[in-house]
C-alpha positions in Angstrom: 15.4 12.9 -122.4 14.0 9.4 -121.1 17.6 7.8 -121.4 19.3 10.6 -120.3 17.1 10.1 -116.9 17.3 6.7 -116.9 20.6 6.7 -117.1 20.5 8.9 -114.4 18.1 7.1 -112.4 20.9 4.1 -112.8 24.0 5.8 -111.8 22.0 7.0 -108.9 21.2 3.5 -108.3 24.3 2.1 -108.7 25.9 4.5 -106.1 23.3 4.4 -103.4 24.3 0.3 -103.8 28.0 1.3 -103.4 27.5 3.1 -100.3 24.8 1.0 -99.2 26.9 -0.5 -95.2 25.9 -3.8 -94.6 23.7 -5.4 -92.0 25.2 -4.7 -88.3 27.3 -7.1 -87.1 25.4 -8.0 -83.2 27.8 -7.0 -80.8 28.4 -11.0 -79.7 30.4 -10.9 -83.3 32.3 -8.0 -82.8 35.4 -7.5 -81.4 34.9 -5.2 -77.5 36.9 -4.8 -75.3 35.4 -5.9 -71.8 34.8 -2.6 -69.5 33.2 -2.3 -66.2 29.1 -1.0 -65.3 30.7 2.2 -65.5 31.8 2.2 -68.6 35.7 1.9 -67.9 37.7 -0.8 -69.1 37.5 -4.2 -67.1 40.9 -3.6 -64.6 41.1 -6.9 -63.8 39.8 -8.7 -67.0 42.8 -6.4 -69.3 45.3 -7.1 -66.9 44.7 -11.5 -67.6 44.2 -11.1 -71.0 47.8 -9.2 -71.4 49.5 -12.2 -68.7 47.8 -15.0 -70.9 48.5 -13.3 -74.8 52.4 -12.7 -73.2 52.0 -16.3 -71.9 50.5 -17.9 -75.0 52.8 -15.6 -77.6 55.8 -17.5 -75.9 55.0 -20.7 -77.9 56.0 -24.1 -76.6 52.5 -25.9 -76.6 50.2 -28.0 -78.7 46.8 -27.3 -77.0 45.4 -24.0 -76.6 41.9 -23.9 -74.4 40.1 -21.0 -75.1 37.0 -19.7 -73.2 35.7 -17.4 -69.6 35.8 -18.5 -66.0 34.8 -22.1 -66.6 37.9 -22.3 -68.8 39.7 -19.6 -66.2 38.6 -22.7 -63.3 41.3 -25.3 -64.7 44.0 -22.8 -63.0 41.8 -23.0 -59.3 42.9 -25.2 -56.8 39.3 -26.5 -55.5 38.7 -25.7 -51.9 41.6 -23.7 -52.3 41.7 -19.8 -52.3 42.9 -18.5 -55.8 44.1 -15.6 -56.8 43.7 -13.4 -53.4 40.1 -14.2 -52.7 39.4 -14.4 -49.4 37.1 -17.6 -49.8 37.7 -20.8 -50.1 36.5 -22.0 -53.6 34.1 -24.9 -54.8 35.2 -25.3 -58.2 38.5 -25.7 -59.6 40.1 -27.9 -61.9 44.0 -27.7 -61.8 44.9 -31.2 -60.2 43.0 -32.5 -62.8 44.7 -29.9 -65.7 47.9 -31.0 -64.0 47.0 -35.2 -64.1 45.3 -35.5 -67.5 45.7 -32.4 -69.8 49.0 -30.6 -69.1 50.3 -34.3 -70.2 48.9 -33.5 -73.8 51.3 -30.3 -73.9 48.1 -27.8 -73.3 48.1 -24.6 -72.5 44.7 -22.3 -70.3 43.3 -19.4 -71.5 40.3 -18.0 -70.3 38.9 -15.1 -68.3 36.1 -15.0 -66.2 32.7 -13.0 -67.6 34.0 -12.8 -71.0 31.4 -13.0 -73.7 31.9 -14.1 -77.1 33.1 -10.2 -78.4 35.5 -10.4 -75.6 37.4 -13.7 -76.4 37.4 -12.3 -80.1 39.1 -8.9 -79.2 41.9 -10.7 -77.2 42.5 -13.0 -80.4 42.4 -9.5 -82.2 44.6 -8.1 -79.5 47.5 -10.9 -80.3 46.7 -13.5 -78.4 47.8 -15.9 -81.2 51.1 -13.7 -82.3 54.7 -14.3 -81.5 56.0 -18.1 -81.1 52.1 -18.8 -80.4 51.2 -22.3 -83.0 49.0 -24.6 -81.1 48.3 -27.7 -83.3 45.0 -27.8 -81.7 42.0 -25.2 -79.8 39.6 -26.0 -77.7 36.7 -23.7 -78.0 33.9 -23.5 -75.1 32.6 -19.5 -75.1 29.0 -18.4 -74.8 27.4 -18.6 -71.6 28.0 -15.3 -70.1 26.1 -14.2 -73.5 23.5 -15.6 -72.0 23.9 -14.9 -68.4 24.7 -11.4 -68.7 22.7 -10.5 -72.1 20.5 -13.3 -72.6 21.9 -13.3 -76.6 19.7 -14.9 -78.6 21.6 -18.0 -80.3 21.7 -17.0 -83.5 23.9 -14.0 -82.1 25.4 -16.2 -79.6 26.2 -18.7 -82.5 27.1 -15.5 -84.8 29.8 -14.7 -81.9 31.7 -18.8 -81.8 31.8 -18.0 -85.3 33.3 -14.8 -85.6 35.9 -16.8 -83.4 36.6 -19.6 -85.3 37.0 -17.6 -88.3 39.2 -15.2 -86.2 41.8 -18.0 -85.2 41.6 -19.3 -88.9 42.9 -16.6 -90.2 46.4 -17.0 -88.3 46.1 -20.0 -87.5 44.6 -21.9 -91.5 45.9 -25.5 -90.1 45.0 -25.4 -87.1 42.3 -28.0 -85.8 39.5 -26.2 -83.7 37.6 -28.3 -81.3 34.3 -26.4 -80.4 32.7 -27.8 -77.8 28.9 -26.8 -76.4 28.3 -24.5 -74.3 27.7 -26.4 -70.9 24.4 -26.9 -69.5 23.9 -24.5 -66.7 20.7 -24.6 -64.0 19.4 -27.2 -62.5 16.6 -27.9 -64.4 16.8 -28.8 -68.2 13.6 -25.8 -68.5 15.7 -23.3 -66.7 16.0 -20.0 -69.6 19.0 -20.2 -69.3 20.0 -23.7 -70.2 17.2 -23.5 -72.7 18.9 -20.4 -74.3 22.8 -21.9 -74.7 21.1 -25.4 -75.9 19.1 -23.2 -78.8 22.8 -21.8 -79.2 24.3 -25.2 -79.2 21.7 -26.1 -82.3 23.5 -23.4 -84.4 26.8 -23.7 -83.3 27.0 -27.3 -84.5 26.9 -26.5 -88.1 30.0 -24.8 -87.5 32.2 -27.9 -87.8 33.6 -28.9 -91.6 35.0 -32.4 -90.4 38.2 -31.1 -91.9 39.3 -28.3 -89.1 36.4 -27.6 -87.7 35.2 -30.2 -85.1 32.2 -30.1 -83.1 31.5 -32.1 -79.8 28.6 -31.4 -77.3 29.7 -32.8 -73.6 26.9 -31.7 -71.7 25.3 -35.0 -70.7 28.2 -36.2 -69.2 27.5 -33.4 -66.2 23.5 -34.6 -65.8 21.8 -36.7 -63.9 19.8 -39.9 -65.4 16.4 -36.9 -64.9 18.6 -34.0 -66.9 19.1 -32.1 -63.8 22.4 -30.9 -62.7 23.8 -32.1 -59.2 25.9 -30.1 -56.9 28.6 -32.9 -56.6 29.7 -31.9 -60.0 28.5 -28.0 -60.0 28.4 -26.5 -56.7 26.4 -23.3 -58.3 24.9 -25.3 -61.6 27.5 -23.3 -64.1 30.9 -23.6 -62.7 32.8 -27.6 -62.1 34.1 -28.8 -58.7 37.0 -31.5 -59.7 34.3 -34.3 -60.7 33.3 -31.7 -63.1 36.5 -30.9 -64.6 37.0 -35.3 -64.4 34.4 -35.6 -66.6 35.7 -32.5 -69.3 38.7 -34.1 -69.3 37.8 -37.3 -69.9 34.9 -36.5 -72.7 37.6 -35.0 -74.7 40.8 -36.5 -74.2 40.1 -39.1 -76.7 39.2 -36.2 -79.6 42.2 -34.0 -78.6 45.0 -37.0 -79.3 42.6 -37.9 -82.5 43.6 -34.6 -83.9 47.0 -34.4 -82.3 47.5 -37.5 -84.2 48.6 -39.4 -81.1 
């Protein structure tokens, strides 16, 4: 009798173990279509995502930049009205892209406001399908997780890690240059900058020195006292021409090395 009861209990334990659901992943590491404050699909972002997907799927480039508005603005002309905006933008790096990054055979793929889960959704939606075959991916994402939701550093790092794995799943041979999230906020003790810095310490652990590489270039944008200057980031978040020049100069040697040039 006791043996039967023990056997029954063991069977129930095994069944419960088999049926148990894994610990839920943070939102930052779960693919999410971007929606607006009304809960409806974010029309502009989804239209841009579709355009970028079709553009990327055509192939013909060696380096793919993935990210949010900071990457998006590689396509903006600093001092011009971009994408139908009525104001003249103080940020943008197209002149730098054309002069320094495009000659490497590069393609930009950023969307303003994207958090890690949104970029992950774009990859799941086919961004790297078709003829897309980059040799190097440059990834910088996560500041909107801090700015919009103040995600924990662990959740942000989990989101970046999920993106890296999603890229590798589709392109096993690609080299991924993961950049630390850029500094934001004027002062070094700005809570959002502190959160990004803590996330970077975890993101750095993704590097394996073989296919995944990490580089924190945040210092290139800072003054001697650790503050950000409007001469580099007019809104203490996005880059102007000088800021994009510093970004380009900081990573071009790494990209060339990964390309074998």
